[in-house]
N, C-alpha and C positions, 0 to 999 in steps of 0.2 A: 785135261783131267778135270772132272767136275766134282765139287764137294757138295754134299747134301745139305740143303738149308742155307739161308743167307748168313753172312758173317755177323758176329755180335757187334752191336754198336757200342764203342767205348764210352759214349756220353752217358750210358746207363750205368751208374755206379753199382759195384757188387752189393752194396748195402741197400739199394733201392727196394721198394715194396711193391712195385707194379705201377700201372698207370693210374690207379685210383687210390686216393688217400696216401700218397707218397710223402715221406719225411726225409729231408736231406739235412744233415748236420753241417752248419756253416764251416768254411775253411778254404783251402786252396784246392779246387776241384782237380786241377791238372796233376797235382802231387798224388792224389788218391788213385789215379789210373795209370801210373807209370808202367807196372808189369804188364797190363793188358795191352797198352799201345805198343810196347816193344815187341811182344810176342806177335802181334798183328803184323808189324813191319817185317819180321823174319819170315812169316808165312807168305807174305806177298813176294819177297825175293825168291823163295824156293819155287813158287808157282810160276814165275816168269822164266827162270832158268830151266825148267822141266819141259820146254818147248810146248807150252800149252797152246791151244788153238786161239786164234785172234778173238774169238768170241769170249773164251774164258779169260784171256788177258784183259779184254775190255771190261768184263764184269768185275774183275779184281781191281782194275784201275779205278773204276767207278766207286768201289767200296773204300779204297784208300783215299780217294779225293774227299769222301764224306767224313773221314776220320783222321784228320791231321794230328800228329802227336804234338804235345806242348813244346815250347821253345827250348826247354831244358833237355828234351829228348830228341832233338833234330839230328838226323844222320848227316855226317860231313858231306858237303857237296850239294845237299838239298837246300832249296830256297825256303827260308822260314816263312811261315804264314801265321797269321793271328787267329787262334781258335775262337770259334763262336759257339757259345753254349746256349741252347734253347731248352727251357724247362717245360716238361709235359704239362698238360692241363691238370687241374685239381692237385697241384703240388704245393706243399707247405714248406717253406724255408725257415729253419730254426737257426738263427745266428749263434755262433759260439761265444759264450760269455767268459770274460776273464775272471779268475778266482778273486774272492773278496780280499782286499788288503787287510793285514792284521791291524787291529786298533792299537793305538798308542796308549800310554798310561792314563791320559786324561780323556780318552774317547769314551762315549757312552755313559758318562756320569761317574759318581763316586761309589765306593763299596763301603757298606756299613754292616758290621758284625755286632750282634746283640747277645749278651749273656746275663742271666739272672741268678742271684745267690740268696739263700735264706738269711745268712749273716755275713759280716765283713770277712771273717776268716773261715767261712764254711764252704762246702762244696756247691757246685753249680746245680741248679734245679733241672732235671732231665725230662720232666713231663708235667702236664696240667697247666701250661702257660698259654696265655693269649696276648700277643703283641699287636698294638695298634699304632700306626704312624699317621700323624696329622701334619698339615701345613702349619707353619708358625703363626700365620694370621688367619682369623676366621673369614668365612665367606660373606657375601652380601647380606645373607640372612642373619648374620651374627653367630652362626653355629660353626664349630670346628669342621674343617674340610678333611675328611678321611682320605688318605692316600692308599693304604693297604692294610690288610690284617693277616697275621701269621700265627700258626699254632705249633710250629716247630719249637723245640726247646732253645736252640741257638740259631736263629735264622741269619742267612747272609743276604742282604738286600742291596740292590743297585738303585741309586737315586740320583736325581739331578743335584748338582752342588747347591748348597743353601742351608737354611735353618729349618729344623723340623721339631715337632713335639712328639715324644714317644711315651706311650703308656703300656705297662706290663701288668697283667692281672694274674694272680695265683689264688684261685678261689675268691674270697672276699678281700684278700690282701692285694694291694696294688701300689704302684709307684709311677709318677709322671715326671719326666725330665725333658729338658731342651737339649738337642744335639746339633752339631754342625757337620755337614757332609762336604768333603773336599774332593776335587778331581785329581789332586796331586798325590794322594796316598790313601790307603785303606784305613778306615777308622773302626776301632772296637770300643764299645761302650758296655760297662759293667753296671748292672742295676742291683743294688743290695736292698732287698725288700724288708729285712728285719721282721720276718714273719714267723709265726708259730701256729700250733694246732690247738684246738679246743674241742674236747668231747664232753657233752653234757649227759649225765646219768640221772634218771628220774627214779625216785623211790616214793611209793605211795604208802602212807600210814594206814595200818589196818590190814594191808596186803590182800587178803582173799576177796575175790569179786572185782578187783581193780586191776587195770593194766595200763602200761605206758603208751598204748596206742593212741589214746586220747590226749596226750600231752604235746604241746607245741611251745616253742620258745621264740621270743622276740629279743634281739640283741641291740643294745644302744651304746653309743660311744660315751666316754667319760666327759667329753667336752659339752658345754651348753651354749646355746645361742643367746642373743640379747634378751630373749623372753624367758630364759631359764630352762628351755626345753632341750632335751638330749636329741642327738641325731640318730635316727634308726639306721643301723648298719645292715641288719638282716631280719626277716620275718618268716615265721612258719618253720623254723628249724626243728628237726626231729631229734629225739634222744638217741645216743649211741653213734651218731655220725660225726666224723672228724671235720671240723670247720677250720678253714685256713684264714687267719686274721693277722693284721699287722700287730706287732707287739704293743701292749698298752693295757689299760684298765677298761673293762666293759661292764655294763649293767645288764643283767639277765632277768627277763620277766617270763616266768613259766606259767602257762594256763592249762589246767586240767579240766577237760569238758568244755562246755559252752556258757558257763555262768560266771561265778565269782571265786572259784577256787584258784587263787593266784598266789605265786610265791616269787620273791625278788631276792637277788643276790648280786654282789659285785665280785668279779673274777678278773685276775691278772693273767694275761697271756705273755709268755716270755719268748723271745726270738730263738728259733732253732729248737724249741722244745714242745712236747705235747702235754697240755694241761687237761686234767680230768676234774670235773666238778660235779658233785652229787647234790641234787636238790630234793628236799623232802616236801612232798605235797600232802597237806592235811585236808581231807575231803570226805564228803558223805554222798551217797547215791540215794536219790529220792524219786519215787514214782507217785504221781498224783492220780486221783480217781474220784469223780463226782457220782454219787449214788443216791438213790431214793431211800434206801434203808441200809443198815450196816451189813457189809458183806455182799451187797447186791451187785448187779451188773453196772459197768461204767456207762455213763451217758455220753453219746458221741457229740461231736461238734461243740465241744466246750472250749471257751477261751480262758486261758490261765494267766494270772499276773502274780509274781512272787516279789515281795519287798522285804528288805532287811529290817533290823530293829530301829534303824534311823528313818524308816519310811522311804528309802530309796529303792526304786525298782531295779532288781538284779536280773530278772528273766521274764520273758513273755513267750507264750506258745499256744498252739491250738491242737486239740486232739482228745481222744478218750482216755489214753493212758500214757501221757508224756513222762519221760524220765530224764532227769538232769542231775548234775553233780554240783554240790554247793560246799562252800567253806563252813566249818563248824560254827553254829550260832543259832539265833532265834529269828524266825521269819513269820510273815503273814501271807497266806495264799488266798487269792480271790478267784472264784470260778463263776463265769458268766455264761448263761444259756437261756434262750427264749426270752431275753429282755430282763432276766432276773440275775442277781449277784449274790453269791454265798461265800462266806469267809470262814477261815479257821487259822489259828496260830499253831506253830509246831517248832520244835527245836531238834537239832541233829548234832552228833559228835563225830569226830574224825574216825574213819573206818567203818561207819555204819552204812547199812543198805536197808532203807525203810520204805513202807508204803503209807501215804497219807490219804485218808478218805475224807472227803468233804460231803456232808449230808445236805441234800436238797430238801429243805423244809421251810 
């Protein structure tokens, strides 16, 4: 009895991908071929008992000699042989890797949980926070060594055991503390910022023709340095915006326009509360014009210098029709063109919008 085609070679695993680019997953190769080897042995026995021709029997004997079953699958009475496995060319063997062992409580560093609160008995802050973790000692350049930055409200951080410096910022309110990370247990640190909100509202005397778009505020702390100077906390703040600050007293300097229309006030910010402060700006809008005759056209490329009653320069500009905002008072304006200087005094009151003509004569 002849069977079509050669018998399958049990050395070729059912999961093989062919002779090229084959990948074999590491393990016990004999165990993966038990069903194939056993079926092959039964087919051999049936072929011999069916009075096959010597040629067929010899062919089957040759096939079985090339495919000895593993020791665990030997038929009783048969002499065990040691299987020899030859890998086809271009075969990649991938060893089986053991699963990672679970880490113990102290493996991989310590766990640090961070929480920020506005006040001691208040709720935790759930947005707008920036956490920065530094090494407890500065680097060779003397600057703090940043380890990580987090913008989650309550980050969970894994760190190597040791000392760290943690800073949390909530707008302009911030707090810095030293923390210790241990591999023995998870650590939770609460940061009480004692922060509040400040909203500045600008009001322009005179009202019409004026807007708060030109108003900016600089905020200074109440503390002074050895030279009596306050520390600037924030600059360029706009009216109507809620500013997050640590609780305390602040000095507010508001400037309307780009000259000397300045107002000052001290404001107290309370922890956990929103403070609104209205600042009244007394100012006048003035447009300058150098002319050859009254009501004439403005002369271009004119340099302007405006001084107050004490002779202090409060504004300088260049142009044909410059417009500036000044505090109420008396001023002297100087117009320079073609090497000549022309002057005039003028006075303004809060809420006025005037045009000052300087005659060239």
